[in-house]
Biopython code that builds the backbone (N, CA, C, O; Angstrom):
import numpy as np
from Bio.PDB.StructureBuilder import StructureBuilder

atoms = [
    (1, "MET", "N", (-6.868, 49.048, 62.488)),
    (1, "MET", "CA", (-7.798, 49.248, 61.385)),
    (1, "MET", "C", (-7.050, 49.845, 60.206)),
    (1, "MET", "O", (-6.262, 50.777, 60.368)),
    (2, "ALA", "N", (-7.297, 49.312, 59.027)),
    (2, "ALA", "CA", (-6.644, 49.801, 57.824)),
    (2, "ALA", "C", (-7.297, 51.108, 57.368)),
    (2, "ALA", "O", (-8.400, 51.458, 57.786)),
    (3, "LYS", "N", (-6.571, 51.816, 56.492)),
    (3, "LYS", "CA", (-7.136, 53.044, 55.942)),
    (3, "LYS", "C", (-8.373, 52.710, 55.127)),
    (3, "LYS", "O", (-8.385, 51.752, 54.354)),
    (4, "LYS", "N", (-9.397, 53.501, 55.306)),
    (4, "LYS", "CA", (-10.642, 53.245, 54.586)),
    (4, "LYS", "C", (-10.464, 53.382, 53.074)),
    (4, "LYS", "O", (-11.127, 52.693, 52.298)),
    (5, "SER", "N", (-9.566, 54.272, 52.665)),
    (5, "SER", "CA", (-9.328, 54.453, 51.231)),
    (5, "SER", "C", (-8.704, 53.204, 50.616)),
    (5, "SER", "O", (-9.021, 52.847, 49.481)),
    (6, "ALA", "N", (-7.821, 52.539, 51.354)),
    (6, "ALA", "CA", (-7.196, 51.315, 50.842)),
    (6, "ALA", "C", (-8.216, 50.191, 50.730)),
    (6, "ALA", "O", (-8.174, 49.399, 49.789)),
    (7, "ILE", "N", (-9.126, 50.124, 51.687)),
    (7, "ILE", "CA", (-10.173, 49.099, 51.643)),
    (7, "ILE", "C", (-11.103, 49.348, 50.459)),
    (7, "ILE", "O", (-11.468, 48.410, 49.750)),
    (8, "GLN", "N", (-11.488, 50.605, 50.241)),
    (8, "GLN", "CA", (-12.372, 50.945, 49.129)),
    (8, "GLN", "C", (-11.701, 50.700, 47.779)),
    (8, "GLN", "O", (-12.340, 50.237, 46.834)),
    (9, "LYS", "N", (-10.414, 51.014, 47.696)),
    (9, "LYS", "CA", (-9.677, 50.779, 46.456)),
    (9, "LYS", "C", (-9.673, 49.293, 46.109)),
    (9, "LYS", "O", (-9.826, 48.918, 44.947)),
    (10, "ASN", "N", (-9.499, 48.462, 47.116)),
    (10, "ASN", "CA", (-9.500, 47.019, 46.905)),
    (10, "ASN", "C", (-10.883, 46.531, 46.468)),
    (10, "ASN", "O", (-10.988, 45.632, 45.633)),
    (11, "LYS", "N", (-11.935, 47.116, 47.026)),
    (11, "LYS", "CA", (-13.296, 46.734, 46.636)),
    (11, "LYS", "C", (-13.577, 47.121, 45.185)),
    (11, "LYS", "O", (-14.235, 46.380, 44.455)),
    (12, "ARG", "N", (-13.066, 48.303, 44.767)),
    (12, "ARG", "CA", (-13.212, 48.707, 43.368)),
    (12, "ARG", "C", (-12.512, 47.720, 42.448)),
    (12, "ARG", "O", (-13.033, 47.369, 41.389)),
    (13, "ARG", "N", (-11.336, 47.277, 42.854)),
    (13, "ARG", "CA", (-10.600, 46.296, 42.058)),
    (13, "ARG", "C", (-11.373, 44.990, 41.951)),
    (13, "ARG", "O", (-11.417, 44.379, 40.883)),
    (14, "GLU", "N", (-11.980, 44.561, 43.045)),
    (14, "GLU", "CA", (-12.767, 43.327, 43.015)),
    (14, "GLU", "C", (-13.935, 43.446, 42.044)),
    (14, "GLU", "O", (-14.245, 42.494, 41.327)),
    (15, "LYS", "N", (-14.582, 44.605, 42.017)),
    (15, "LYS", "CA", (-15.696, 44.815, 41.079)),
    (15, "LYS", "C", (-15.210, 44.762, 39.635)),
    (15, "LYS", "O", (-15.860, 44.163, 38.779)),
    (16, "LEU", "N", (-14.059, 45.393, 39.364)),
    (16, "LEU", "CA", (-13.513, 45.372, 38.009)),
    (16, "LEU", "C", (-13.129, 43.958, 37.585)),
    (16, "LEU", "O", (-13.329, 43.579, 36.431)),
    (17, "VAL", "N", (-12.583, 43.188, 38.505)),
    (17, "VAL", "CA", (-12.223, 41.804, 38.194)),
    (17, "VAL", "C", (-13.478, 41.025, 37.805)),
    (17, "VAL", "O", (-13.470, 40.284, 36.822)),
    (18, "ASP", "N", (-14.549, 41.189, 38.568)),
    (18, "ASP", "CA", (-15.807, 40.501, 38.256)),
    (18, "ASP", "C", (-16.365, 40.945, 36.906)),
    (18, "ASP", "O", (-16.900, 40.138, 36.146)),
    (19, "GLN", "N", (-16.235, 42.219, 36.625)),
    (19, "GLN", "CA", (-16.788, 42.787, 35.393)),
    (19, "GLN", "C", (-16.054, 42.274, 34.149)),
    (19, "GLN", "O", (-16.686, 42.011, 33.126)),
    (20, "TYR", "N", (-14.733, 42.133, 34.229)),
    (20, "TYR", "CA", (-13.933, 41.796, 33.056)),
    (20, "TYR", "C", (-13.471, 40.342, 33.003)),
    (20, "TYR", "O", (-12.695, 39.991, 32.114)),
    (21, "THR", "N", (-13.915, 39.489, 33.916)),
    (21, "THR", "CA", (-13.438, 38.108, 33.969)),
    (21, "THR", "C", (-13.712, 37.360, 32.673)),
    (21, "THR", "O", (-12.809, 36.729, 32.125)),
    (22, "ALA", "N", (-14.932, 37.418, 32.179)),
    (22, "ALA", "CA", (-15.296, 36.667, 30.975)),
    (22, "ALA", "C", (-14.493, 37.156, 29.762)),
    (22, "ALA", "O", (-13.987, 36.348, 28.983)),
    (23, "LYS", "N", (-14.380, 38.463, 29.610)),
    (23, "LYS", "CA", (-13.641, 39.029, 28.477)),
    (23, "LYS", "C", (-12.166, 38.642, 28.542)),
    (23, "LYS", "O", (-11.563, 38.297, 27.526)),
    (24, "ARG", "N", (-11.589, 38.701, 29.744)),
    (24, "ARG", "CA", (-10.186, 38.336, 29.925)),
    (24, "ARG", "C", (-9.942, 36.868, 29.556)),
    (24, "ARG", "O", (-8.979, 36.551, 28.858)),
    (25, "GLU", "N", (-10.814, 35.983, 30.026)),
    (25, "GLU", "CA", (-10.653, 34.558, 29.739)),
    (25, "GLU", "C", (-10.765, 34.281, 28.242)),
    (25, "GLU", "O", (-10.014, 33.470, 27.700)),
    (26, "ARG", "N", (-11.702, 34.953, 27.577)),
    (26, "ARG", "CA", (-11.869, 34.771, 26.139)),
    (26, "ARG", "C", (-10.621, 35.219, 25.385)),
    (26, "ARG", "O", (-10.134, 34.509, 24.505)),
    (27, "LEU", "N", (-10.100, 36.407, 25.734)),
    (27, "LEU", "CA", (-8.907, 36.913, 25.055)),
    (27, "LEU", "C", (-7.674, 36.055, 25.357)),
    (27, "LEU", "O", (-6.841, 35.848, 24.475)),
    (28, "LYS", "N", (-7.550, 35.561, 26.573)),
    (28, "LYS", "CA", (-6.423, 34.695, 26.911)),
    (28, "LYS", "C", (-6.483, 33.385, 26.144)),
    (28, "LYS", "O", (-5.456, 32.866, 25.707)),
    (29, "ALA", "N", (-7.694, 32.850, 25.983)),
    (29, "ALA", "CA", (-7.852, 31.604, 25.228)),
    (29, "ALA", "C", (-7.427, 31.802, 23.772)),
    (29, "ALA", "O", (-6.774, 30.934, 23.192)),
    (30, "ILE", "N", (-7.792, 32.930, 23.186)),
    (30, "ILE", "CA", (-7.391, 33.225, 21.810)),
    (30, "ILE", "C", (-5.880, 33.404, 21.716)),
    (30, "ILE", "O", (-5.245, 32.888, 20.796)),
    (31, "ALA", "N", (-5.308, 34.135, 22.667)),
    (31, "ALA", "CA", (-3.875, 34.419, 22.638)),
    (31, "ALA", "C", (-3.031, 33.167, 22.853)),
    (31, "ALA", "O", (-1.911, 33.093, 22.348)),
    (32, "ASP", "N", (-3.538, 32.191, 23.584)),
    (32, "ASP", "CA", (-2.777, 30.979, 23.873)),
    (32, "ASP", "C", (-3.025, 29.845, 22.894)),
    (32, "ASP", "O", (-2.359, 28.813, 22.967)),
    (33, "ASP", "N", (-3.974, 30.018, 21.979)),
    (33, "ASP", "CA", (-4.320, 28.960, 21.016)),
    (33, "ASP", "C", (-3.283, 28.913, 19.900)),
    (33, "ASP", "O", (-3.188, 29.831, 19.085)),
    (34, "GLU", "N", (-2.511, 27.836, 19.873)),
    (34, "GLU", "CA", (-1.430, 27.681, 18.882)),
    (34, "GLU", "C", (-1.974, 27.466, 17.463)),
    (34, "GLU", "O", (-1.263, 27.717, 16.490)),
    (35, "ALA", "N", (-3.206, 27.011, 17.337)),
    (35, "ALA", "CA", (-3.775, 26.722, 16.021)),
    (35, "ALA", "C", (-4.141, 27.996, 15.257)),
    (35, "ALA", "O", (-4.229, 27.968, 14.029)),
    (36, "LEU", "N", (-4.351, 29.091, 15.949)),
    (36, "LEU", "CA", (-4.730, 30.350, 15.300)),
    (36, "LEU", "C", (-3.501, 31.033, 14.697)),
    (36, "LEU", "O", (-2.378, 30.800, 15.145)),
    (37, "PRO", "N", (-3.716, 31.882, 13.674)),
    (37, "PRO", "CA", (-2.581, 32.610, 13.088)),
    (37, "PRO", "C", (-1.965, 33.602, 14.086)),
    (37, "PRO", "O", (-2.626, 34.077, 15.010)),
    (38, "MET", "N", (-0.692, 33.890, 13.867)),
    (38, "MET", "CA", (0.058, 34.733, 14.796)),
    (38, "MET", "C", (-0.538, 36.144, 14.901)),
    (38, "MET", "O", (-0.537, 36.729, 15.985)),
    (39, "GLU", "N", (-1.040, 36.692, 13.801)),
    (39, "GLU", "CA", (-1.594, 38.045, 13.817)),
    (39, "GLU", "C", (-2.819, 38.136, 14.718)),
    (39, "GLU", "O", (-2.998, 39.103, 15.458)),
    (40, "GLU", "N", (-3.662, 37.102, 14.638)),
    (40, "GLU", "CA", (-4.881, 37.091, 15.453)),
    (40, "GLU", "C", (-4.527, 36.967, 16.941)),
    (40, "GLU", "O", (-5.144, 37.617, 17.785)),
    (41, "ARG", "N", (-3.546, 36.141, 17.251)),
    (41, "ARG", "CA", (-3.107, 35.969, 18.633)),
    (41, "ARG", "C", (-2.493, 37.266, 19.167)),
    (41, "ARG", "O", (-2.723, 37.641, 20.316)),
    (42, "PHE", "N", (-1.721, 37.936, 18.333)),
    (42, "PHE", "CA", (-1.094, 39.187, 18.735)),
    (42, "PHE", "C", (-2.146, 40.271, 18.982)),
    (42, "PHE", "O", (-2.036, 41.061, 19.920)),
    (43, "ALA", "N", (-3.170, 40.292, 18.117)),
    (43, "ALA", "CA", (-4.258, 41.259, 18.290)),
    (43, "ALA", "C", (-4.996, 41.013, 19.616)),
    (43, "ALA", "O", (-5.399, 41.957, 20.296)),
    (44, "ALA", "N", (-5.163, 39.747, 19.967)),
    (44, "ALA", "CA", (-5.813, 39.410, 21.240)),
    (44, "ALA", "C", (-4.961, 39.884, 22.415)),
    (44, "ALA", "O", (-5.494, 40.361, 23.417)),
    (45, "ARG", "N", (-3.628, 39.751, 22.294)),
    (45, "ARG", "CA", (-2.731, 40.222, 23.356)),
    (45, "ARG", "C", (-2.816, 41.743, 23.505)),
    (45, "ARG", "O", (-2.785, 42.263, 24.620)),
    (46, "LEU", "N", (-2.923, 42.451, 22.381)),
    (46, "LEU", "CA", (-3.043, 43.905, 22.443)),
    (46, "LEU", "C", (-4.347, 44.325, 23.108)),
    (46, "LEU", "O", (-4.370, 45.264, 23.905)),
    (47, "LYS", "N", (-5.434, 43.627, 22.780)),
    (47, "LYS", "CA", (-6.721, 43.926, 23.408)),
    (47, "LYS", "C", (-6.676, 43.622, 24.910)),
    (47, "LYS", "O", (-7.259, 44.345, 25.718)),
    (48, "LEU", "N", (-5.983, 42.556, 25.261)),
    (48, "LEU", "CA", (-5.831, 42.196, 26.674)),
    (48, "LEU", "C", (-5.042, 43.269, 27.420)),
    (48, "LEU", "O", (-5.362, 43.606, 28.559)),
    (49, "ALA", "N", (-4.019, 43.797, 26.775)),
    (49, "ALA", "CA", (-3.211, 44.844, 27.397)),
    (49, "ALA", "C", (-3.981, 46.159, 27.496)),
    (49, "ALA", "O", (-3.664, 47.001, 28.336)),
    (50, "ALA", "N", (-4.982, 46.337, 26.648)),
    (50, "ALA", "CA", (-5.761, 47.578, 26.658)),
    (50, "ALA", "C", (-6.810, 47.601, 27.778)),
    (50, "ALA", "O", (-7.365, 48.654, 28.090)),
    (51, "LEU", "N", (-7.074, 46.443, 28.376)),
    (51, "LEU", "CA", (-8.035, 46.398, 29.479)),
    (51, "LEU", "C", (-7.454, 47.124, 30.694)),
    (51, "LEU", "O", (-6.236, 47.261, 30.804)),
    (52, "PRO", "N", (-8.306, 47.588, 31.600)),
    (52, "PRO", "CA", (-7.795, 48.268, 32.798)),
    (52, "PRO", "C", (-6.889, 47.352, 33.619)),
    (52, "PRO", "O", (-7.153, 46.156, 33.751)),
    (53, "ARG", "N", (-5.829, 47.922, 34.162)),
    (53, "ARG", "CA", (-4.895, 47.132, 34.960)),
    (53, "ARG", "C", (-5.568, 46.531, 36.175)),
    (53, "ARG", "O", (-5.276, 45.397, 36.556)),
    (54, "ASN", "N", (-6.461, 47.281, 36.782)),
    (54, "ASN", "CA", (-7.111, 46.799, 37.998)),
    (54, "ASN", "C", (-8.143, 45.710, 37.739)),
    (54, "ASN", "O", (-8.762, 45.215, 38.681)),
    (55, "SER", "N", (-8.341, 45.329, 36.483)),
    (55, "SER", "CA", (-9.252, 44.228, 36.195)),
    (55, "SER", "C", (-8.531, 42.882, 36.252)),
    (55, "SER", "O", (-9.147, 41.837, 36.046)),
    (56, "SER", "N", (-7.240, 42.907, 36.527)),
    (56, "SER", "CA", (-6.473, 41.677, 36.671)),
    (56, "SER", "C", (-6.655, 41.115, 38.078)),
    (56, "SER", "O", (-6.558, 41.861, 39.053)),
    (57, "PRO", "N", (-6.918, 39.815, 38.202)),
    (57, "PRO", "CA", (-7.140, 39.236, 39.532)),
    (57, "PRO", "C", (-5.925, 39.330, 40.447)),
    (57, "PRO", "O", (-6.074, 39.320, 41.669)),
    (58, "SER", "N", (-4.749, 39.418, 39.889)),
    (58, "SER", "CA", (-3.557, 39.479, 40.736)),
    (58, "SER", "C", (-3.388, 40.838, 41.406)),
    (58, "SER", "O", (-2.543, 40.982, 42.290)),
    (59, "ARG", "N", (-4.169, 41.834, 41.007)),
    (59, "ARG", "CA", (-4.081, 43.154, 41.631)),
    (59, "ARG", "C", (-4.920, 43.250, 42.913)),
    (59, "ARG", "O", (-4.761, 44.190, 43.692)),
    (60, "VAL", "N", (-5.804, 42.283, 43.126)),
    (60, "VAL", "CA", (-6.651, 42.294, 44.313)),
    (60, "VAL", "C", (-5.850, 41.758, 45.489)),
    (60, "VAL", "O", (-5.178, 40.732, 45.382)),
    (61, "ARG", "N", (-5.928, 42.452, 46.595)),
    (61, "ARG", "CA", (-5.189, 42.079, 47.803)),
    (61, "ARG", "C", (-6.146, 41.411, 48.776)),
    (61, "ARG", "O", (-7.252, 41.902, 48.998)),
    (62, "ASN", "N", (-5.728, 40.294, 49.358)),
    (62, "ASN", "CA", (-6.538, 39.657, 50.399)),
    (62, "ASN", "C", (-6.499, 40.519, 51.647)),
    (62, "ASN", "O", (-5.425, 40.837, 52.159)),
    (63, "ARG", "N", (-7.669, 40.896, 52.133)),
    (63, "ARG", "CA", (-7.758, 41.729, 53.330)),
    (63, "ARG", "C", (-8.719, 41.105, 54.319)),
    (63, "ARG", "O", (-9.662, 40.405, 53.950)),
    (64, "CYS", "N", (-8.455, 41.376, 55.581)),
    (64, "CYS", "CA", (-9.302, 40.889, 56.672)),
    (64, "CYS", "C", (-10.694, 41.512, 56.547)),
    (64, "CYS", "O", (-10.828, 42.715, 56.324)),
    (65, "GLU", "N", (-11.725, 40.679, 56.694)),
    (65, "GLU", "CA", (-13.101, 41.171, 56.619)),
    (65, "GLU", "C", (-13.453, 42.036, 57.835)),
    (65, "GLU", "O", (-14.316, 42.910, 57.749)),
    (66, "VAL", "N", (-12.796, 41.795, 58.942)),
    (66, "VAL", "CA", (-13.111, 42.513, 60.180)),
    (66, "VAL", "C", (-12.381, 43.845, 60.247)),
    (66, "VAL", "O", (-12.994, 44.891, 60.457)),
    (67, "SER", "N", (-11.059, 43.797, 60.067)),
    (67, "SER", "CA", (-10.249, 44.994, 60.290)),
    (67, "SER", "C", (-9.692, 45.617, 59.017)),
    (67, "SER", "O", (-9.281, 46.777, 59.036)),
    (68, "GLY", "N", (-9.666, 44.875, 57.910)),
    (68, "GLY", "CA", (-9.093, 45.395, 56.679)),
    (68, "GLY", "C", (-7.587, 45.212, 56.596)),
    (68, "GLY", "O", (-6.960, 45.675, 55.642)),
    (69, "ARG", "N", (-7.000, 44.547, 57.577)),
    (69, "ARG", "CA", (-5.555, 44.342, 57.601)),
    (69, "ARG", "C", (-5.114, 43.491, 56.405)),
    (69, "ARG", "O", (-5.708, 42.446, 56.140)),
    (70, "PRO", "N", (-4.061, 43.936, 55.670)),
    (70, "PRO", "CA", (-3.655, 43.219, 54.470)),
    (70, "PRO", "C", (-2.675, 42.070, 54.707)),
    (70, "PRO", "O", (-2.461, 41.252, 53.812)),
    (71, "ARG", "N", (-2.088, 41.996, 55.875)),
    (71, "ARG", "CA", (-1.072, 40.964, 56.115)),
    (71, "ARG", "C", (-1.557, 39.959, 57.144)),
    (71, "ARG", "O", (-2.522, 40.197, 57.871)),
    (72, "ALA", "N", (-0.854, 38.815, 57.189)),
    (72, "ALA", "CA", (-1.194, 37.720, 58.111)),
    (72, "ALA", "C", (-2.650, 37.326, 57.925)),
    (72, "ALA", "O", (-3.416, 37.283, 58.888)),
    (73, "PHE", "N", (-3.032, 37.037, 56.684)),
    (73, "PHE", "CA", (-4.415, 36.752, 56.302)),
    (73, "PHE", "C", (-4.606, 35.242, 56.194)),
    (73, "PHE", "O", (-3.849, 34.558, 55.505)),
    (74, "TYR", "N", (-5.626, 34.729, 56.882)),
    (74, "TYR", "CA", (-5.976, 33.311, 56.778)),
    (74, "TYR", "C", (-7.138, 33.181, 55.809)),
    (74, "TYR", "O", (-8.230, 33.685, 56.072)),
    (75, "ARG", "N", (-6.906, 32.504, 54.684)),
    (75, "ARG", "CA", (-7.946, 32.382, 53.660)),
    (75, "ARG", "C", (-9.165, 31.619, 54.164)),
    (75, "ARG", "O", (-10.301, 31.950, 53.826)),
    (76, "ARG", "N", (-8.921, 30.612, 54.961)),
    (76, "ARG", "CA", (-10.019, 29.778, 55.445)),
    (76, "ARG", "C", (-11.055, 30.591, 56.218)),
    (76, "ARG", "O", (-12.255, 30.335, 56.116)),
    (77, "PHE", "N", (-10.590, 31.564, 56.987)),
    (77, "PHE", "CA", (-11.483, 32.368, 57.809)),
    (77, "PHE", "C", (-11.745, 33.756, 57.232)),
    (77, "PHE", "O", (-12.645, 34.457, 57.694)),
    (78, "LYS", "N", (-10.968, 34.159, 56.227)),
    (78, "LYS", "CA", (-11.027, 35.493, 55.635)),
    (78, "LYS", "C", (-10.781, 36.569, 56.689)),
    (78, "LYS", "O", (-11.411, 37.626, 56.688)),
    (79, "MET", "N", (-9.835, 36.261, 57.597)),
    (79, "MET", "CA", (-9.500, 37.179, 58.676)),
    (79, "MET", "C", (-7.994, 37.211, 58.894)),
    (79, "MET", "O", (-7.266, 36.290, 58.523)),
    (80, "SER", "N", (-7.557, 38.294, 59.503)),
    (80, "SER", "CA", (-6.148, 38.369, 59.890)),
    (80, "SER", "C", (-5.952, 37.583, 61.179)),
    (80, "SER", "O", (-6.913, 37.229, 61.862)),
    (81, "ARG", "N", (-4.704, 37.321, 61.493)),
    (81, "ARG", "CA", (-4.400, 36.525, 62.688)),
    (81, "ARG", "C", (-4.874, 37.214, 63.965)),
    (81, "ARG", "O", (-5.282, 36.556, 64.921)),
    (82, "ILE", "N", (-4.815, 38.538, 63.968)),
    (82, "ILE", "CA", (-5.193, 39.282, 65.174)),
    (82, "ILE", "C", (-6.705, 39.214, 65.402)),
    (82, "ILE", "O", (-7.163, 38.944, 66.512)),
    (83, "ALA", "N", (-7.469, 39.459, 64.343)),
    (83, "ALA", "CA", (-8.926, 39.405, 64.453)),
    (83, "ALA", "C", (-9.389, 37.981, 64.767)),
    (83, "ALA", "O", (-10.323, 37.779, 65.544)),
    (84, "LEU", "N", (-8.726, 37.001, 64.156)),
    (84, "LEU", "CA", (-9.086, 35.608, 64.403)),
    (84, "LEU", "C", (-8.843, 35.234, 65.860)),
    (84, "LEU", "O", (-9.664, 34.556, 66.478)),
    (85, "ARG", "N", (-7.728, 35.671, 66.398)),
    (85, "ARG", "CA", (-7.417, 35.355, 67.794)),
    (85, "ARG", "C", (-8.439, 35.999, 68.742)),
    (85, "ARG", "O", (-8.903, 35.364, 69.689)),
    (86, "ASP", "N", (-8.776, 37.247, 68.481)),
    (86, "ASP", "CA", (-9.755, 37.933, 69.341)),
    (86, "ASP", "C", (-11.115, 37.246, 69.300)),
    (86, "ASP", "O", (-11.733, 37.010, 70.339)),
    (87, "LEU", "N", (-11.575, 36.927, 68.096)),
    (87, "LEU", "CA", (-12.895, 36.303, 67.976)),
    (87, "LEU", "C", (-12.892, 34.868, 68.496)),
    (87, "LEU", "O", (-13.871, 34.424, 69.095)),
    (88, "ALA", "N", (-11.791, 34.138, 68.271)),
    (88, "ALA", "CA", (-11.722, 32.760, 68.756)),
    (88, "ALA", "C", (-11.651, 32.714, 70.277)),
    (88, "ALA", "O", (-12.232, 31.827, 70.904)),
    (89, "SER", "N", (-10.946, 33.660, 70.864)),
    (89, "SER", "CA", (-10.844, 33.690, 72.327)),
    (89, "SER", "C", (-12.188, 33.978, 72.983)),
    (89, "SER", "O", (-12.471, 33.506, 74.084)),
    (90, "SER", "N", (-13.010, 34.760, 72.289)),
    (90, "SER", "CA", (-14.334, 35.048, 72.847)),
    (90, "SER", "C", (-15.374, 34.013, 72.415)),
    (90, "SER", "O", (-16.550, 34.132, 72.760)),
    (91, "GLY", "N", (-14.935, 32.980, 71.648)),
    (91, "GLY", "CA", (-15.832, 31.886, 71.276)),
    (91, "GLY", "C", (-16.783, 32.208, 70.150)),
    (91, "GLY", "O", (-17.845, 31.593, 70.051)),
    (92, "GLN", "N", (-16.437, 33.155, 69.296)),
    (92, "GLN", "CA", (-17.344, 33.541, 68.209)),
    (92, "GLN", "C", (-17.017, 32.872, 66.884)),
    (92, "GLN", "O", (-17.756, 33.052, 65.916)),
    (93, "VAL", "N", (-15.935, 32.105, 66.808)),
    (93, "VAL", "CA", (-15.582, 31.383, 65.583)),
    (93, "VAL", "C", (-15.885, 29.907, 65.833)),
    (93, "VAL", "O", (-15.227, 29.289, 66.670)),
    (94, "PRO", "N", (-16.873, 29.317, 65.123)),
    (94, "PRO", "CA", (-17.245, 27.943, 65.395)),
    (94, "PRO", "C", (-16.114, 26.973, 65.016)),
    (94, "PRO", "O", (-15.462, 27.131, 63.984)),
    (95, "GLY", "N", (-15.905, 25.986, 65.862)),
    (95, "GLY", "CA", (-14.919, 24.950, 65.596)),
    (95, "GLY", "C", (-13.505, 25.300, 65.977)),
    (95, "GLY", "O", (-12.606, 24.478, 65.796)),
    (96, "VAL", "N", (-13.269, 26.489, 66.500)),
    (96, "VAL", "CA", (-11.919, 26.890, 66.893)),
    (96, "VAL", "C", (-11.878, 26.973, 68.418)),
    (96, "VAL", "O", (-12.677, 27.661, 69.055)),
    (97, "VAL", "N", (-10.912, 26.241, 68.974)),
    (97, "VAL", "CA", (-10.730, 26.291, 70.423)),
    (97, "VAL", "C", (-9.288, 26.654, 70.715)),
    (97, "VAL", "O", (-8.380, 26.319, 69.954)),
    (98, "LYS", "N", (-9.094, 27.329, 71.803)),
    (98, "LYS", "CA", (-7.739, 27.702, 72.206)),
    (98, "LYS", "C", (-7.028, 26.480, 72.741)),
    (98, "LYS", "O", (-7.560, 25.760, 73.586)),
    (99, "SER", "N", (-5.829, 26.250, 72.251)),
    (99, "SER", "CA", (-5.096, 25.060, 72.699)),
    (99, "SER", "C", (-4.425, 25.344, 74.032)),
    (99, "SER", "O", (-4.048, 26.479, 74.327)),
    (100, "SER", "N", (-4.282, 24.298, 74.827)),
    (100, "SER", "CA", (-3.552, 24.410, 76.083)),
    (100, "SER", "C", (-2.864, 23.085, 76.336)),
    (100, "SER", "O", (-3.407, 22.019, 76.048)),
    (101, "TRP", "N", (-1.666, 23.168, 76.877)),
    (101, "TRP", "CA", (-0.923, 21.944, 77.173)),
    (101, "TRP", "C", (-0.057, 22.085, 78.375)),
    (101, "TRP", "O", (0.632, 21.139, 78.755)),
]
sb = StructureBuilder()
sb.init_structure("model")
sb.init_model(0)
sb.init_chain("A")
sb.init_seg("    ")
for serial, (resi, resn, name, xyz) in enumerate(atoms, 1):
    if name == "N":
        sb.init_residue(resn, " ", resi, " ")
    sb.init_atom(name, np.array(xyz, "f"), 0.0, 1.0, " ", f" {name:<3s}", serial, name[0])
structure = sb.get_structure()
């Protein structure tokens, strides 16, 4: 089990990302528009840099929904390999069967 503080910190980051997504996209569009004057684009970059760091989507870490483990994460199941194996072995993940040969 991961530290509860690390899980909560990640949840706070996810909320900030949701809160600032529209503003970030608008400022990025202005900053990347070649037709606009350089001063306006630069001002948009400064405003983008003034936003909270944790509002950037790249700061959010993929974590297991079951255990909070940050590594060996399968996006399809939103679980770590360990939690996935435990649940699949007990037959709680639909469509997953243990292979044998």
